[in-house]
C-alpha positions as CSV (number, residue, x, y, z in Angstrom):
1,M,57.2,-21.6,-22.1
2,I,54.6,-19.3,-20.5
3,F,57.0,-16.4,-21.1
4,A,58.1,-17.4,-24.6
5,D,56.6,-14.1,-25.8
6,Q,53.8,-11.7,-24.9
7,D,51.1,-13.6,-26.9
8,R,52.0,-16.9,-25.2
9,Y,51.7,-15.3,-21.8
10,R,48.4,-13.7,-22.5
11,Q,47.0,-17.0,-23.9
12,W,48.1,-18.9,-20.8
13,R,46.8,-16.3,-18.5
14,S,43.4,-16.3,-20.3
15,D,43.2,-20.1,-20.1
16,Y,44.1,-20.0,-16.4
17,F,41.3,-17.6,-15.5
18,L,38.8,-19.4,-17.7
19,K,39.6,-22.8,-16.2
20,T,39.6,-21.4,-12.6
21,N,36.2,-19.8,-13.0
22,N,34.6,-22.7,-14.8
23,F,35.9,-25.8,-13.1
24,S,37.0,-24.9,-9.6
25,H,33.7,-24.6,-7.8
26,W,34.0,-28.2,-6.4
27,L,37.5,-27.8,-4.9
28,S,38.3,-27.4,-1.3
29,P,38.6,-24.0,0.4
30,K,42.4,-24.5,0.7
31,A,42.7,-25.2,-3.1
32,M,40.5,-22.3,-4.0
33,D,42.5,-20.0,-1.8
34,E,45.7,-21.1,-3.7
35,L,44.0,-20.4,-7.0
36,Y,43.0,-16.9,-5.9
37,F,46.5,-16.2,-4.6
38,I,47.8,-17.0,-8.1
39,Q,45.2,-14.7,-9.5
40,D,46.3,-11.9,-7.2
41,Y,49.9,-12.5,-8.2
42,L,49.0,-12.3,-11.9
43,I,47.2,-9.0,-11.4
44,N,50.4,-7.6,-9.9
45,L,52.5,-9.2,-12.6
46,D,50.3,-7.6,-15.3
47,K,51.2,-4.2,-14.0
48,T,54.9,-5.0,-14.2
49,L,54.7,-6.5,-17.7
50,E,53.1,-3.3,-19.1
51,S,56.6,-1.8,-19.3
52,I,58.4,-4.8,-20.8
53,P,58.8,-5.2,-24.5
54,D,57.9,-8.5,-26.2
55,E,61.4,-9.7,-26.7
56,N,62.3,-9.4,-23.0
57,Y,59.6,-11.7,-21.8
58,Q,61.8,-14.8,-21.7
59,Q,64.4,-13.0,-19.6
60,V,61.8,-11.9,-17.1
61,G,60.4,-15.4,-17.1
62,K,63.8,-16.7,-15.9
63,I,63.6,-14.4,-12.9
64,L,60.1,-15.4,-12.1
65,K,60.4,-19.2,-12.7
66,A,60.9,-19.9,-9.0
67,D,57.7,-18.1,-8.2
68,F,55.6,-20.2,-10.6
69,T,57.3,-23.4,-9.4
70,D,56.3,-22.6,-5.8
71,M,52.8,-21.6,-6.6
72,A,52.3,-24.8,-8.7
73,N,53.7,-26.9,-5.8
74,Q,51.5,-25.3,-3.2
75,L,48.4,-25.7,-5.4
76,E,49.3,-29.4,-6.0
77,K,49.7,-30.0,-2.3
78,S,46.3,-28.5,-1.6
79,V,44.6,-30.6,-4.3
80,V,46.3,-33.8,-3.3
81,S,45.3,-33.2,0.4
82,Y,41.7,-32.8,-0.7
83,F,41.5,-36.0,-2.7
84,E,43.3,-38.0,0.1
85,K,40.2,-37.2,2.3
86,G,37.9,-38.7,-0.3
87,W,34.7,-37.1,-1.6
88,S,33.1,-36.8,1.8
89,D,33.7,-33.0,2.0
90,L,32.5,-32.3,-1.6
91,Q,30.2,-29.3,-1.7
92,V,29.0,-27.8,-4.9
93,G,28.0,-24.2,-4.4
94,S,28.9,-20.7,-5.1
95,K,32.0,-19.9,-7.1
96,K,32.7,-16.9,-4.9
97,R,35.9,-17.0,-2.9
98,P,35.1,-19.6,-0.2
99,T,37.2,-18.2,2.6
100,T,38.2,-14.8,3.8
101,P,41.9,-14.5,3.0
102,N,44.3,-13.5,5.7
103,N,45.7,-10.5,3.9
104,S,48.7,-10.1,6.2
105,M,49.7,-13.7,5.6
106,R,49.2,-13.4,1.9
107,L,51.3,-10.2,1.7
108,K,54.0,-11.9,3.8
109,R,54.1,-14.8,1.3
110,Y,54.0,-12.5,-1.7
111,K,57.1,-10.6,-0.3
112,T,59.1,-13.9,-0.5
113,Y,58.6,-14.1,-4.3
114,N,61.0,-12.7,-6.9
115,L,58.3,-10.5,-8.4
116,W,58.8,-8.5,-5.2
117,L,62.4,-9.2,-4.2
118,R,64.0,-8.7,-7.6
119,H,62.2,-5.6,-8.8
120,V,65.5,-4.0,-9.7
121,D,66.6,-7.0,-11.8
122,I,63.3,-7.0,-13.6
123,S,63.5,-3.2,-14.2
124,N,66.6,-3.9,-16.3
125,Y,64.2,-5.3,-18.9
126,F,61.8,-2.3,-19.0
127,Y,61.1,-0.3,-22.2
128,K,63.9,-1.5,-24.5
129,K,65.3,-4.8,-25.8
130,N,67.8,-6.4,-23.4
131,T,69.3,-9.8,-24.2
132,N,71.5,-10.1,-21.1
133,S,70.6,-13.1,-19.0
134,P,69.5,-12.4,-15.5
135,R,71.0,-14.0,-12.4
136,T,69.1,-17.1,-11.4
137,D,71.4,-18.3,-8.5
138,I,70.4,-15.8,-5.8
139,K,70.0,-17.5,-2.5
140,P,67.7,-16.1,0.3
141,V,70.4,-16.9,2.9
142,T,74.1,-17.2,2.3
143,Y,76.7,-18.3,4.9
144,L,80.4,-17.3,4.9
145,Y,82.9,-18.7,7.3
146,D,86.5,-19.9,7.8
147,I,87.5,-23.3,9.1
148,A,89.7,-23.5,12.2
149,P,92.5,-26.1,12.5
150,N,90.2,-28.2,14.7
151,G,87.5,-28.2,12.0
152,M,85.3,-25.6,13.7
153,K,83.5,-23.0,11.7
154,I,84.7,-19.5,12.7
155,N,84.3,-15.9,11.6
156,M,80.7,-16.7,10.6
157,V,78.7,-14.2,8.5
158,K,75.1,-14.8,7.6
159,I,73.7,-12.8,4.7
160,K,69.9,-12.6,4.4
161,E,68.2,-11.2,1.3
162,V,65.4,-8.8,2.1
163,A,63.4,-6.1,0.3
164,N,64.8,-2.6,0.7
165,L,62.8,0.2,2.3
166,D,61.1,1.6,-0.8
167,N,60.6,-1.9,-2.3
168,S,62.7,-0.9,-5.4
169,G,65.0,-3.9,-5.0
170,V,66.8,-6.0,-2.5
171,E,69.5,-5.5,0.2
172,Y,71.1,-7.9,2.6
173,E,70.9,-8.0,6.4
174,L,74.3,-9.0,7.9
175,F,74.7,-11.2,11.0
176,Y,77.8,-12.4,12.8
177,K,79.0,-14.8,15.4
178,E,82.5,-15.9,16.3
179,N,82.0,-19.6,15.8
180,E,79.3,-22.2,15.2
181,F,78.8,-22.9,18.9
182,E,77.7,-19.3,19.7
183,K,74.0,-19.3,20.7
184,R,72.8,-16.7,18.3
185,D,73.6,-14.5,15.3
186,V,74.1,-10.8,16.0
187,R,72.9,-8.4,13.3
188,F,75.5,-5.8,12.6
189,G,74.3,-4.0,9.5
190,T,73.2,-4.2,5.9
191,C,74.8,-4.0,2.4
192,D,73.7,-4.0,-1.2
193,L,75.2,-5.2,-4.4
194,I,74.6,-2.0,-6.4
195,T,76.9,0.4,-4.6
196,G,78.7,-2.2,-2.5
197,C,78.2,-0.1,0.6
198,I,78.3,-1.8,4.0
199,R,76.1,0.1,6.5
200,F,76.9,-0.8,10.1
201,D,74.4,-0.7,13.0
202,Q,75.6,1.1,16.1
203,T,74.5,-1.5,18.6
204,D,73.0,-4.9,18.8
205,D,69.6,-5.8,20.2
206,D,70.9,-5.5,23.8
207,A,72.3,-2.0,23.1
208,K,75.9,-3.3,23.3
209,Y,78.7,-2.2,21.1
210,L,79.1,-4.4,18.1
211,G,82.4,-6.1,17.4
212,V,83.0,-8.0,14.1
213,N,86.3,-9.9,13.4
214,Y,88.2,-8.3,10.5
215,E,88.6,-11.8,9.0
216,A,84.8,-12.0,8.8
217,L,84.7,-8.6,7.1
218,A,87.2,-9.9,4.6
219,L,84.9,-12.7,3.7
220,L,82.0,-10.3,3.4
221,T,83.9,-7.8,1.1
222,A,85.1,-10.7,-1.1
223,W,81.5,-11.9,-1.4
224,I,80.3,-8.4,-2.3
225,R,83.1,-8.0,-4.9
226,E,82.2,-11.3,-6.5
227,N,78.5,-10.6,-6.6
228,M,78.3,-6.9,-7.5
229,E,75.7,-5.9,-10.0
230,P,77.1,-4.8,-13.4
231,D,78.4,-1.3,-13.5
232,G,78.3,-1.1,-9.7
233,N,81.1,0.8,-7.8
234,F,82.7,-1.3,-5.1
235,I,82.9,0.6,-1.8
236,S,84.3,-1.0,1.3
């Protein structure tokens, strides 16, 4: 509902800042820090929305829904934690930010949100009307594997969503292990869902030659083909 249209978003945003500034001076430092994190998020969001026409707000809202859900949950946890301690810690004072934020931690958290991770998807709604529904089923980590006759998972590929180098979208780090009992996953490269390219690392962390079972690669190429972005060209 926040993203029903541009006016609805602006009204909600205005109410949020008003209530935060007028009624949050008695909250705990943790709750206040959550409120200010949301404010910082909204400032970055405003820059993105400048390029989005009114009729595309709902589609962008679908992409960002998980962000707002997480921020709301984290804020609720901080408030509940405060009230569970009773009123003994209540301090009425300045409305200035009560704590010095750990900027590196805040940036690390921000980079887990769809506003950062799915910039390419959001950019599809820039400048002109676009009624196509965005994907909402992207998982940060995907596991592919076969099942051996004895029930063991084999040819295992772990696909981890990460921001690409220029932060224009996402790509996927690729990890492999022969079976579920191997001690660790070995990274062997990256891929994307726009060109479909698989880019292989030359060695693993121990400077050893990488070896990936062809059946594991078959699982990976099938996953890429199934999840390619519209108009992408599949390259194996």
